[in-house]
C-alpha atoms as a printed R data frame, in Angstrom:
   type eleno elety resid chain resno       x      y       z
1  ATOM     1    CA   UNK     A     1   0.000  0.000   0.000
2  ATOM     2    CA   UNK     A     2   1.111  3.539  -0.687
3  ATOM     3    CA   UNK     A     3   0.019  6.565   1.333
4  ATOM     4    CA   UNK     A     4  -0.031 10.289   0.961
5  ATOM     5    CA   UNK     A     5   0.228 12.266   4.190
6  ATOM     6    CA   UNK     A     6  -1.742 15.487   3.780
7  ATOM     7    CA   UNK     A     7  -1.005 18.354   6.135
8  ATOM     8    CA   UNK     A     8  -3.656 20.926   7.034
9  ATOM     9    CA   UNK     A     9  -3.683 24.289   8.832
10 ATOM    10    CA   UNK     A    10  -6.089 26.825  10.254
11 ATOM    11    CA   UNK     A    11  -6.946 29.885   8.139
12 ATOM    12    CA   UNK     A    12  -4.637 32.414   9.794
13 ATOM    13    CA   UNK     A    13  -2.218 33.800   7.191
14 ATOM    14    CA   UNK     A    14  -2.007 33.526   3.428
15 ATOM    15    CA   UNK     A    15  -2.836 30.400   1.466
16 ATOM    16    CA   UNK     A    16   0.730 30.244   0.145
17 ATOM    17    CA   UNK     A    17   2.224 30.341   3.647
18 ATOM    18    CA   UNK     A    18  -0.272 27.789   4.956
19 ATOM    19    CA   UNK     A    19   0.364 25.348   2.105
20 ATOM    20    CA   UNK     A    20   4.069 25.527   2.937
21 ATOM    21    CA   UNK     A    21   3.437 24.979   6.671
22 ATOM    22    CA   UNK     A    22   1.040 22.114   6.000
23 ATOM    23    CA   UNK     A    23   3.519 20.415   3.646
24 ATOM    24    CA   UNK     A    24   6.259 20.749   6.281
25 ATOM    25    CA   UNK     A    25   3.879 19.319   8.890
26 ATOM    26    CA   UNK     A    26   3.175 16.276   6.692
27 ATOM    27    CA   UNK     A    27   6.880 15.850   5.923
28 ATOM    28    CA   UNK     A    28   7.688 15.882   9.665
29 ATOM    29    CA   UNK     A    29   5.239 13.005  10.204
30 ATOM    30    CA   UNK     A    30   6.724 11.173   7.206
31 ATOM    31    CA   UNK     A    31  10.247 11.533   8.590
32 ATOM    32    CA   UNK     A    32   9.184 10.341  12.054
33 ATOM    33    CA   UNK     A    33   7.494  7.246  10.626
34 ATOM    34    CA   UNK     A    34  10.591  6.435   8.559
35 ATOM    35    CA   UNK     A    35  12.927  6.845  11.559
36 ATOM    36    CA   UNK     A    36  10.733  4.537  13.604
37 ATOM    37    CA   UNK     A    37  10.754  2.049  10.726
38 ATOM    38    CA   UNK     A    38   6.985  2.003  10.273
39 ATOM    39    CA   UNK     A    39   6.900  3.120   6.627
40 ATOM    40    CA   UNK     A    40   9.330  2.598   3.749
41 ATOM    41    CA   UNK     A    41  10.269  5.977   2.182
42 ATOM    42    CA   UNK     A    42   9.141  4.991  -1.318
43 ATOM    43    CA   UNK     A    43   5.655  4.139  -0.060
44 ATOM    44    CA   UNK     A    44   4.677  7.497   1.400
45 ATOM    45    CA   UNK     A    45   4.370 11.014   0.007
46 ATOM    46    CA   UNK     A    46   3.907 14.281   1.912
47 ATOM    47    CA   UNK     A    47   1.662 17.065   0.586
48 ATOM    48    CA   UNK     A    48   0.072 20.205   1.966
49 ATOM    49    CA   UNK     A    49  -3.486 21.482   1.575
50 ATOM    50    CA   UNK     A    50  -3.211 24.594   3.743
51 ATOM    51    CA   UNK     A    51  -6.584 25.759   5.016
52 ATOM    52    CA   UNK     A    52  -8.622 24.438   2.071
53 ATOM    53    CA   UNK     A    53 -10.213 21.460   3.888
54 ATOM    54    CA   UNK     A    54 -11.168 22.471   7.438
55 ATOM    55    CA   UNK     A    55 -12.783 19.937   9.767
56 ATOM    56    CA   UNK     A    56 -14.084 22.565  12.185
57 ATOM    57    CA   UNK     A    57 -14.863 26.268  12.155
58 ATOM    58    CA   UNK     A    58 -11.842 28.544  12.165
59 ATOM    59    CA   UNK     A    59 -13.871 31.039  14.213
60 ATOM    60    CA   UNK     A    60 -12.872 29.427  17.524
61 ATOM    61    CA   UNK     A    61  -9.564 28.499  19.147
62 ATOM    62    CA   UNK     A    62 -10.666 24.865  19.465
63 ATOM    63    CA   UNK     A    63 -11.742 24.753  15.829
64 ATOM    64    CA   UNK     A    64  -8.444 26.203  14.599
65 ATOM    65    CA   UNK     A    65  -6.550 23.667  16.715
66 ATOM    66    CA   UNK     A    66  -8.556 20.775  15.229
67 ATOM    67    CA   UNK     A    67  -7.808 22.028  11.714
68 ATOM    68    CA   UNK     A    68  -4.046 21.790  12.295
69 ATOM    69    CA   UNK     A    69  -3.564 18.105  11.490
70 ATOM    70    CA   UNK     A    70  -2.061 15.472   9.181
71 ATOM    71    CA   UNK     A    71  -4.246 12.846   7.538
72 ATOM    72    CA   UNK     A    72  -3.078  9.581   5.949
73 ATOM    73    CA   UNK     A    73  -4.820  8.885   2.656
74 ATOM    74    CA   UNK     A    74  -4.314  5.505   0.946
75 ATOM    75    CA   UNK     A    75  -3.455  5.665  -2.751
76 ATOM    76    CA   UNK     A    76  -5.206  3.201  -5.024
77 ATOM    77    CA   UNK     A    77  -3.252  1.012  -7.405
78 ATOM    78    CA   UNK     A    78  -3.103  2.225 -11.034
């Protein structure tokens, strides 16, 4: 199985800055999983979505915190 780790952010700041932060967040998870030996490097990608897919409202502190996350999405075979 291959995975893509998708980083997300709250909506504070520009989209460009948040995409960068979210990509770095996903890459940090990828690196940790590789160090711990859980995932082979060639089987996982890291991408960033910024604030484009919120799970909660960005109008509250709790909502913004919930939106700062990394999700693992399985990739289907070609």
